[in-house]
N, C-alpha and C positions, 0 to 999 in steps of 0.2 A: 450661679452655676456649680452644678454639679458634675466633676469626671468618670466616665466608666471604665470600668478596665477591663477588656475583652477577655474570658475565661474560655477559648477556644482551645482544641489542641494545635500544635506545632503539625505543618505538614511532613509526612511521610518523610523518613530518608531516602533520598536516591541509589537503586541499585547498585552494585560492584561490576566492575566493568567482564565482571564474566557470567553474572546473573544475568545483565543486560544481553550479552553477546547470546546467550542458551537461549536466550527467549525469543529473541530473532531470529534464530535459526529454525529452533521447530517451527515458528508461523510460519518461514520463507519453507522450509521441506512438507511442512504440510500443504498448503499450495501448489508443489511442486507433482506431491503424491497421489493427489488425490481428483486431477484435472481432468475434464475427457479425454483431454490429450493423449495424458498420461496412462492412462486406463487402455483405451482403443488400442499405444502401442506396445504394452505389455501383451495382449492379446494376441495382437496379430506376431509378436517376437515369439510368444508359448506356443502359435498356432503349428510349426513345422515339427515344432519335438512333439505336443502331444498328438499330431500324425502317427510319427515314427515309433511312439510306445504302443500306441493302440498294432499296429504292423506289426510290431515286435510277440505281441500278447497275441496277434492273428495265427502269429509262425509259432509259440512255446504250444500253443494247444493243435498245433497239425488242422487249422480250420484251411479252408477253400481261400488261396493266396490271389491277390492284387493282380490282372493281367492287365498289363501294356500290350495293345498289336499280338497277343498270343502269347507271349514271354512273360511267364513270374517273374514280378518284382520282388526283392527283399525290402524289408525297413528299414537296413542298413544303406540300400542305390537309393530309395526314394528320403530319403535324409541328407543324401549326398546332394543329388539333386536340388531340394531344396534351398541348399544352404546355397550354392552356387547362382543358383536363376534367381533366388528370392530374398535370401539377407544379403550377398554382397551387393547385389545389384538394387535392391529398393531399399531396405529396412536399412543399412549402414547409411545413405546418404540422408534417408528421410531423419535419422535419429543425430545425426550428426548437425541436420538443419533445424531438432528440435532443440 
């Protein structure tokens, strides 16, 4: 009877606590940032800011402004209304639940 000696390589050493923690953080962050829900919320949160920037650009170039019930509405007024009506009443609770 002959005995065979295993010549396989030893298993790799376990990663350090810092390396393992960083890897878990990286995987979790990647999953949270690129989910459909996160992308949707980023678009919803950025929408009023984009609209206010467009209104400011229109005012800067003296193009015809937006009118609501015959009254000229500036970008700042529109942004303030969106913050009050949209962000505080819809987005903040939605983000809290998310």
